[in-house]
C-alpha positions as CSV (number, residue, x, y, z in Angstrom):
1,M,29.7,218.7,189.7
2,K,30.3,221.9,191.7
3,K,31.6,219.7,194.6
4,F,34.1,218.0,192.3
5,T,35.4,221.2,190.7
6,T,36.0,222.8,194.2
7,S,37.8,219.7,195.3
8,A,39.9,219.5,192.2
9,A,40.8,223.2,192.5
10,A,41.9,222.6,196.2
11,A,44.0,219.7,195.1
12,V,45.8,221.7,192.4
13,I,46.5,224.5,195.0
14,L,47.7,222.0,197.6
15,I,50.0,220.1,195.0
16,G,51.4,223.5,193.8
17,A,52.2,224.6,197.3
18,M,54.1,221.5,198.1
19,L,56.4,222.0,195.0
20,V,57.5,225.6,195.9
21,P,61.2,225.4,197.0
22,A,61.7,224.6,200.6
23,A,64.7,227.0,200.7
24,A,62.6,230.0,199.7
25,A,62.5,232.8,202.2
26,N,58.7,232.9,202.3
27,A,55.6,231.7,200.5
28,A,55.7,234.5,197.8
29,D,59.3,233.6,196.7
30,L,59.4,231.5,193.5
31,G,63.0,230.7,193.6
32,G,66.5,232.1,194.1
33,W,70.2,231.4,194.5
34,S,72.3,230.3,197.5
35,E,75.9,230.8,198.0
36,D,75.9,227.5,200.0
37,T,75.1,225.4,196.9
38,G,75.9,227.8,194.1
39,V,72.6,226.9,192.3
40,S,69.1,228.0,192.1
41,S,66.7,226.7,194.7
42,L,63.9,226.4,192.2
43,S,62.8,222.9,191.2
44,S,63.2,222.2,187.4
45,T,59.8,220.3,187.5
46,G,56.3,221.0,188.9
47,F,54.0,223.9,189.3
48,A,56.5,226.5,190.6
49,A,58.9,225.9,187.7
50,R,56.2,226.3,185.0
51,A,55.0,229.4,186.8
52,A,58.5,230.9,186.7
53,S,59.7,229.4,183.5
54,Q,60.3,232.7,181.8
55,A,62.3,234.2,184.7
56,Q,66.1,234.4,184.6
57,H,67.8,234.8,187.9
58,T,71.4,235.1,188.9
59,G,73.0,235.7,192.4
60,K,76.5,236.1,193.7
61,A,78.4,236.9,196.8
62,E,80.7,239.9,196.8
63,Q,83.5,240.5,199.3
64,K,86.0,243.4,199.8
65,S,88.2,244.9,202.4
66,I,87.0,248.2,203.9
67,S,89.7,249.9,206.2
68,G,91.4,246.5,206.5
69,T,88.3,244.6,207.6
70,T,86.6,242.1,205.4
71,H,82.9,242.8,204.4
72,K,80.5,240.8,202.4
73,R,77.2,241.4,200.6
74,A,74.7,239.6,198.4
75,H,73.9,240.7,194.9
76,G,71.0,239.4,192.7
77,W,69.4,240.1,189.3
78,T,66.2,238.9,187.7
79,T,65.0,239.4,184.2
80,W,61.3,238.5,183.6
81,V,60.0,240.3,180.5
82,G,56.6,241.8,180.8
83,V,56.2,240.6,184.4
84,Y,56.0,242.8,187.5
85,H,58.3,241.0,190.0
86,Y,60.9,241.5,192.7
87,T,64.5,240.5,193.5
88,N,65.7,240.4,197.1
89,A,69.3,240.0,198.2
90,Q,70.2,238.9,201.8
91,M,73.1,237.9,204.0
92,E,71.9,235.1,206.1
93,Q,73.3,232.9,208.8
94,F,75.1,229.9,207.2
95,G,72.6,227.1,207.0
96,G,69.6,229.4,207.1
97,G,67.6,231.0,209.9
98,K,68.8,234.5,210.9
99,V,68.9,237.4,208.4
100,Y,71.9,239.6,209.0
101,T,71.3,242.2,206.2
102,T,68.7,242.6,203.4
103,S,68.0,244.8,200.4
104,G,64.3,244.3,200.8
105,R,62.2,243.4,197.8
106,Q,63.2,245.6,194.8
107,W,60.2,245.7,192.5
108,G,60.0,246.3,188.8
109,T,59.0,245.1,185.4
110,N,61.3,243.3,182.9
111,G,64.4,243.5,185.2
112,T,65.2,244.0,188.8
113,E,68.5,244.2,190.8
114,A,69.0,243.9,194.6
115,I,72.1,244.5,196.7
116,S,72.2,243.9,200.4
117,P,74.2,246.2,202.7
118,W,77.8,245.2,203.5
119,R,78.2,242.9,206.5
120,K,81.3,243.5,208.6
121,F,83.3,240.4,209.8
122,S,84.2,240.2,213.4
123,Q,85.9,237.5,215.5
124,N,82.6,236.7,217.3
125,S,80.5,236.3,214.1
126,D,80.7,234.8,210.7
127,L,80.2,236.8,207.5
128,G,77.1,234.9,206.7
129,S,75.9,233.3,203.5
130,A,74.7,235.3,200.4
131,R,71.2,234.4,199.2
132,T,69.0,235.9,196.5
133,Y,65.3,235.4,195.9
134,Y,62.7,236.4,193.3
135,G,59.0,236.3,193.1
136,K,55.9,238.2,192.1
C-alpha cells in the first residue's frame, strides 16, 4: 500500500507541474498577464487554476514621454484575501527571453502591487513587452 501511495503522490505532483502555465517566468509563478496577448497566462482548468482560484490579477503597460523620449513600464496588482503572495512586474524582450527591467517580487497579504522601472526607448532597441506575474 505504501508503494502505491508514493506512486500516486508522485503522479499528482507530475501532472500538476505540467499544468503550470508555460509562459510563467519561473516555477513559483502561478499566473500572470502579458501585453502580447492581453490576457492572463493562467489556464482556466487543472491543478494550477484550482490552487490560484481565489487570486484576482491585473496587469497593464504604461507609457509616457520623459524629456521628449518615450518610456514604458509594467504595472501589476494581485488581490488574494488571506494569502501571503507576491506580484512581479517586468519589461521583457518581445516574445520572451531577456528581462529589461523588473520590480522584483513585491510580497504581502491580501493585496500586492508591483511597478517596474521605466524603460527608455532608443533607436537600437525596442521598448519591450510588459508582463506581470503572481505566486506564493
